[in-house]
C-alpha positions in Angstrom: 21.4 -2.5 40.3 21.8 -1.4 36.7 25.1 -3.3 36.4 23.4 -6.5 37.9 20.5 -6.2 35.3 23.0 -5.8 32.5 24.9 -8.8 33.6 21.7 -10.9 33.9 20.6 -9.9 30.4 24.0 -10.8 28.9 23.9 -14.1 30.7 20.4 -14.8 29.2 21.7 -14.1 25.7 24.6 -16.4 26.2 22.3 -19.1 27.6 20.1 -18.9 24.5 23.0 -19.1 22.1 24.8 -21.9 23.9 25.2 -25.3 22.1 22.7 -27.9 23.3 20.3 -25.3 24.7 17.2 -23.8 23.1 17.9 -25.6 19.8 15.7 -25.6 16.7 15.5 -29.2 15.5 15.4 -29.7 11.7 14.9 -33.2 10.2 16.9 -33.9 7.0 16.1 -36.8 4.6 19.1 -37.5 2.4 19.9 -40.1 -0.3 23.6 -40.7 0.4 23.8 -44.4 -0.8 20.8 -45.0 -3.0 20.0 -44.6 -6.8 20.0 -40.8 -6.6 23.0 -40.5 -4.3 25.1 -39.1 -7.2 23.2 -35.8 -6.8 21.9 -36.5 -3.3 25.2 -36.3 -1.6 26.2 -32.8 -2.9 22.7 -31.5 -2.1 22.9 -32.9 1.5 26.3 -31.2 1.8 24.8 -27.9 0.9 22.1 -28.2 3.5 24.6 -29.2 6.2 27.0 -26.4 5.3 24.2 -23.9 5.5 23.3 -25.1 9.0 27.0 -24.8 10.0 27.2 -21.3 8.5 24.0 -20.2 10.3 25.1 -21.6 13.6 28.5 -20.0 13.2 26.7 -16.7 12.9 24.4 -17.1 15.9 21.9 -19.6 14.6 18.3 -18.3 14.1 17.5 -15.6 16.6 20.2 -16.8 19.0 19.0 -20.4 18.8 21.3 -23.0 17.3 20.0 -25.4 14.7 20.2 -29.1 15.4 20.2 -31.0 12.2 18.9 -34.6 12.5 19.9 -36.4 9.3 19.0 -39.9 8.0 20.3 -41.6 4.8 17.1 -43.3 3.7 18.8 -44.6 0.4 15.8 -43.4 -1.7 13.5 -46.0 -0.1 10.0 -44.6 0.6 9.4 -46.9 3.6 12.7 -45.9 5.2 11.8 -42.2 4.6 8.4 -42.7 6.4 10.1 -44.5 9.3 12.8 -41.7 9.6 10.1 -39.1 9.5 8.2 -40.7 12.4 11.5 -40.8 14.4 12.1 -37.1 13.6 8.6 -36.2 14.8 9.3 -38.0 18.1 12.5 -36.1 18.5 10.7 -32.8 18.2 11.5 -31.4 14.8 9.8 -28.1 13.8 10.5 -28.5 10.0 11.8 -31.0 7.5 14.4 -30.8 4.7 13.2 -33.5 2.2 14.6 -35.1 -0.9 13.0 -37.2 -3.6 9.7 -37.2 -5.4 8.4 -40.6 -4.3 9.1 -40.1 -0.6 8.0 -36.4 -0.6 4.7 -37.4 -2.2 4.3 -40.3 0.3 4.8 -37.8 3.2 2.4 -35.1 2.0 -0.5 -36.2 4.1 1.7 -36.9 7.2 3.3 -33.5 7.2 0.0 -31.8 6.6 -1.6 -33.7 9.5 1.4 -33.0 11.8 1.8 -29.4 10.5 5.6 -29.9 9.7 6.7 -27.5 7.0 8.7 -29.4 4.4 11.2 -27.9 2.0 12.0 -30.7 -0.4 14.2 -31.3 -3.4 11.3 -32.7 -5.3 10.0 -30.0 -7.7 6.9 -31.8 -8.8 4.3 -29.2 -9.8 1.5 -30.6 -7.7 3.6 -30.1 -4.6 3.3 -26.3 -5.1 -0.5 -26.4 -4.9 -1.5 -25.6 -1.3 -4.8 -27.4 -1.8 -2.8 -30.6 -2.3 0.3 -30.1 -0.2 -0.4 -27.2 2.3 2.9 -27.7 4.2 5.2 -28.4 1.2 7.7 -25.9 -0.3 10.7 -25.9 -2.5 13.0 -23.1 -3.8 13.3 -24.0 -7.5 10.8 -23.6 -10.3 8.9 -26.8 -10.5 9.7 -29.5 -13.1 6.8 -28.5 -15.3 7.8 -24.8 -15.3 11.4 -25.8 -16.1 10.4 -27.8 -19.1 7.9 -25.1 -20.3 10.6 -22.5 -20.0 12.9 -24.6 -22.3 10.1 -25.2 -24.8 9.3 -21.4 -24.8 13.0 -20.5 -25.3 13.6 -22.9 -28.2 10.3 -22.0 -29.8 11.1 -18.2 -29.6 14.5 -18.9 -31.2 13.4 -21.3 -33.9 14.0 -20.0 -37.5 12.9 -22.8 -39.8 9.6 -22.7 -41.5 8.2 -25.9 -40.0 7.3 -27.2 -36.5 10.0 -28.2 -34.1 10.2 -32.0 -33.8 10.3 -33.1 -30.2 11.3 -36.4 -28.5 10.9 -37.5 -24.9 13.2 -39.8 -22.9 12.5 -40.3 -19.2 12.4 -43.0 -16.5 9.1 -44.6 -15.8 9.2 -43.3 -12.2 7.3 -40.6 -10.3 10.2 -38.2 -10.7 10.5 -38.8 -14.4 6.8 -38.9 -15.1 6.0 -35.7 -13.2 6.5 -33.1 -15.9 5.4 -35.2 -19.0 1.7 -34.1 -19.2 2.8 -30.4 -18.9 5.5 -30.9 -21.6 3.0 -32.5 -24.0 0.3 -29.9 -23.4 2.6 -26.8 -23.7 4.4 -28.3 -26.7 1.1 -28.7 -28.5 0.1 -25.1 -27.5 3.4 -23.8 -29.0 3.0 -25.9 -32.2 5.7 -28.5 -31.5 5.4 -31.9 -33.2 5.8 -34.7 -30.7 7.5 -37.5 -32.8 8.9 -40.0 -30.3 8.6 -41.1 -26.7 10.6 -43.8 -24.7 11.8 -44.8 -21.3 15.4 -45.0 -20.0 15.7 -46.1 -16.3 17.7 -44.3 -13.7 20.1 -47.3 -13.5 20.2 -48.3 -17.1 23.7 -48.7 -18.6 22.7 -48.7 -22.2 20.1 -46.7 -24.2 21.2 -47.6 -27.7 17.9 -49.4 -28.7 15.8 -46.4 -27.5 17.9 -43.9 -29.3 17.9 -45.9 -32.6 14.1 -46.0 -32.5 14.0 -42.3 -31.8 16.6 -41.4 -34.4 14.3 -42.8 -37.1 11.8 -40.0 -36.2 14.5 -37.3 -36.7 13.7 -35.1 -33.6 15.3 -31.6 -33.4 15.3 -31.7 -29.6 14.9 -34.5 -27.1 13.8 -34.0 -23.5 15.9 -36.1 -21.0 14.3 -36.6 -17.6 16.7 -38.7 -15.7 19.7 -38.0 -13.4 23.3 -37.5 -14.3 24.2 -41.2 -14.5 21.4 -42.1 -17.0 21.9 -38.8 -18.9 25.5 -39.5 -19.4 24.6 -43.0 -20.8 22.1 -41.3 -23.2 24.5 -38.7 -24.4 27.4 -41.1 -25.0 25.1 -43.6 -26.8 23.6 -40.8 -28.9 27.1 -39.8 -30.0 27.9 -43.4 -30.9 24.8 -43.8 -33.2 25.4 -40.3 -34.7 22.2 -38.7 -33.5 22.0 -35.1 -34.5 19.2 -34.0 -32.1 20.0 -31.5 -29.3 19.2 -32.9 -25.9 17.6 -30.8 -23.1 18.6 -32.3 -19.8 16.6 -31.5 -16.8 17.8 -30.1 -13.5 19.0 -33.4 -12.0 20.4 -34.6 -15.2 22.8 -31.7 -16.0 25.6 -30.7 -13.7 29.4 -30.5 -13.4 29.7 -34.2 -12.9 27.9 -34.9 -16.2 30.6 -32.9 -18.0 33.1 -35.4 -16.8 31.0 -38.5 -17.3 29.8 -37.7 -20.8 33.0 -36.1 -22.0 32.8 -34.8 -25.6 29.3 -36.2 -25.9 28.0 -33.4 -23.8 29.2 -30.6 -26.1 26.4 -28.3 -27.4 23.5 -29.8 -25.5 21.5 -27.9 -23.0 20.9 -28.1 -19.2 18.2 -26.5 -17.1 19.1 -25.0 -13.7 17.5 -22.8 -11.1 20.7 -21.7 -9.4 23.9 -20.1 -10.4 27.0 -22.3 -11.0 30.0 -22.3 -8.7 32.2 -19.2 -9.1 29.4 -16.8 -10.1 29.9 -13.4 -8.7 27.1 -13.3 -6.1 27.3 -12.6 -2.3 26.4 -16.2 -1.4 29.3 -17.6 -3.4 31.7 -16.0 -1.0 29.9 -17.7 1.9 30.1 -21.1 0.1 33.8 -20.6 -0.7 34.3 -19.9 3.0 32.4 -23.1 4.1 34.2 -25.3 1.6 37.7 -23.9 1.6 37.1 -22.7 -2.0 36.6 -26.2 -3.4 34.2 -26.1 -6.5 30.7 -27.4 -5.7 28.0 -28.7 -7.9 24.8 -26.8 -8.6 22.9 -29.3 -6.4 25.0 -28.3 -3.5 24.1 -24.6 -4.2 20.4 -25.5 -4.2 20.7 -27.5 -1.0 22.4 -24.5 0.6 19.7 -22.1 -0.7 16.9 -24.4 0.5 18.1 -24.4 4.1 18.8 -20.6 3.9 15.3 -19.8 2.8 13.7 -22.2 5.4 15.9 -20.5 8.1 14.5 -17.1 7.0 10.9 -18.3 7.4 11.8 -19.8 10.9 13.4 -16.5 11.9 10.2 -14.5 10.9 8.0 -17.0 12.7 10.2 -17.0 15.9 10.0 -13.2 16.0 6.2 -13.2 16.0 5.6 -15.8 18.8 5.8 -19.5 19.6 7.7 -21.5 17.0 5.2 -23.9 15.6 4.9 -25.6 12.2 1.9 -23.5 11.3 3.8 -20.3 12.2 6.7 -21.4 9.9 4.3 -22.2 7.1 2.6 -18.8 7.4 6.0 -17.1 7.5 7.1 -19.0 4.4 3.9 -17.8 2.6 4.8 -14.2 3.6 8.2 -14.2 1.8 8.2 -11.7 -1.1 11.2 -11.5 -3.4 13.4 -12.9 -0.8 17.0 -13.0 -2.1 19.0 -16.1 -1.0 22.3 -14.1 -1.5 22.0 -14.3 -5.3 22.3 -18.2 -5.3 18.8 -18.5 -6.9 16.2 -16.1 -8.3 14.2 -14.3 -5.6 11.7 -16.4 -3.7 8.0 -15.5 -3.2 5.4 -17.8 -1.8 1.7 -17.1 -1.4 -1.2 -18.5 0.7 -2.8 -20.0 -2.5 0.4 -20.6 -4.5 3.6 -22.2 -3.3 5.5 -21.8 -6.6 8.7 -20.0 -5.5 9.2 -18.2 -8.9 8.8 -18.8 -12.6 12.5 -18.3 -13.6 14.7 -21.0 -15.2 18.3 -20.7 -16.2 19.2 -22.4 -19.5 22.8 -23.4 -19.8 24.7 -24.8 -22.8 26.9 -27.6 -21.8 30.6 -28.2 -22.8 33.3 -30.5 -21.5 34.9 -27.7 -19.5 32.0 -25.5 -18.5 28.3 -24.7 -18.2 27.7 -21.5 -20.1 24.6 -19.4 -19.2 22.5 -19.1 -22.4 19.4 -17.4 -21.1 17.3 -16.6 -18.0 13.8 -17.5 -19.1 10.9 -16.2 -17.0 7.4 -17.3 -17.6 4.2 -15.7 -16.4 2.6 -17.1 -13.2 -0.4 -18.6 -15.0 -3.1 -19.8 -12.5 -4.0 -22.8 -14.6 -0.4 -24.1 -14.4 -0.5 -24.3 -10.6 -0.1 -27.9 -9.7 0.1 -29.0 -13.3 
């Protein structure tokens, strides 16, 4: 009888772990062909490889992850349509992508109780009063910019205010951190001297840079993606601009080094993950999944996003029925969760979905991204959602 019971128990374990049975369905919105696909593709690869890694090692609690992916080409209406299909297919959580579509889906995922881990780091998405089912694993855009302003303020040696310029696309993603930048720059004593727009698809920024150059900024915030950032840096080099550029998380990566060439040397990039090759446990996993091929920082954040979500799902599944509300509550219970060293530790709270207040500041060169500082800000309540 004991042998029969053991055989039955073993059979049940195999049944639960078998492909196609007891699967956990995750929806994935990706931009593989639209205006942000230059960074969307590596991010999506990171999410996919994390799912493959987890399934290779037993899934989540013995249940395989079924990834339902749609290339919505950065089109909000296509994202909403894909989400509705996902919902009909029985997803328990969503890996999202851009700012415009994530914001458009906020009320839907809250109504349907579908936890969403996105790659939009807009600060208001970290406020549970606004977005109760939204999470992300990077310091929000406003925190990133504040960290850079704090770092350059702390290391400024001249007896005058720092002169700051702003260049960003007139788009929800580009606009998201601008109020926070202006407010904190004023608090720190910066002088805002110039502000202009460069679109995500613009192929020339000479006129904007010439106007800005006349105001002699010391630093210029760049809030685009790598394609537009490369245009800005190369055109700045052509006109002989002396300012140092601070490129945001989607505008500085390994591909930028190739696109901008020598124009990238000495400027700064903000990140919330380590770069490929860093000696952390998760890098060995990524090398295993990619055959050792170097990957962009966006890939690493995509991998980490899925890894953190999987931890919340695991906790929720251990406690009872796997519902969206249970996954949300498990996410909020994470404290200093370490995604194998790929990002700073993650902590969410019931009243605060900011994952951490840590930003990595890299100096950019043609052949490398060199860690300059790990800047950590205090978790100021008044910054939540701003």
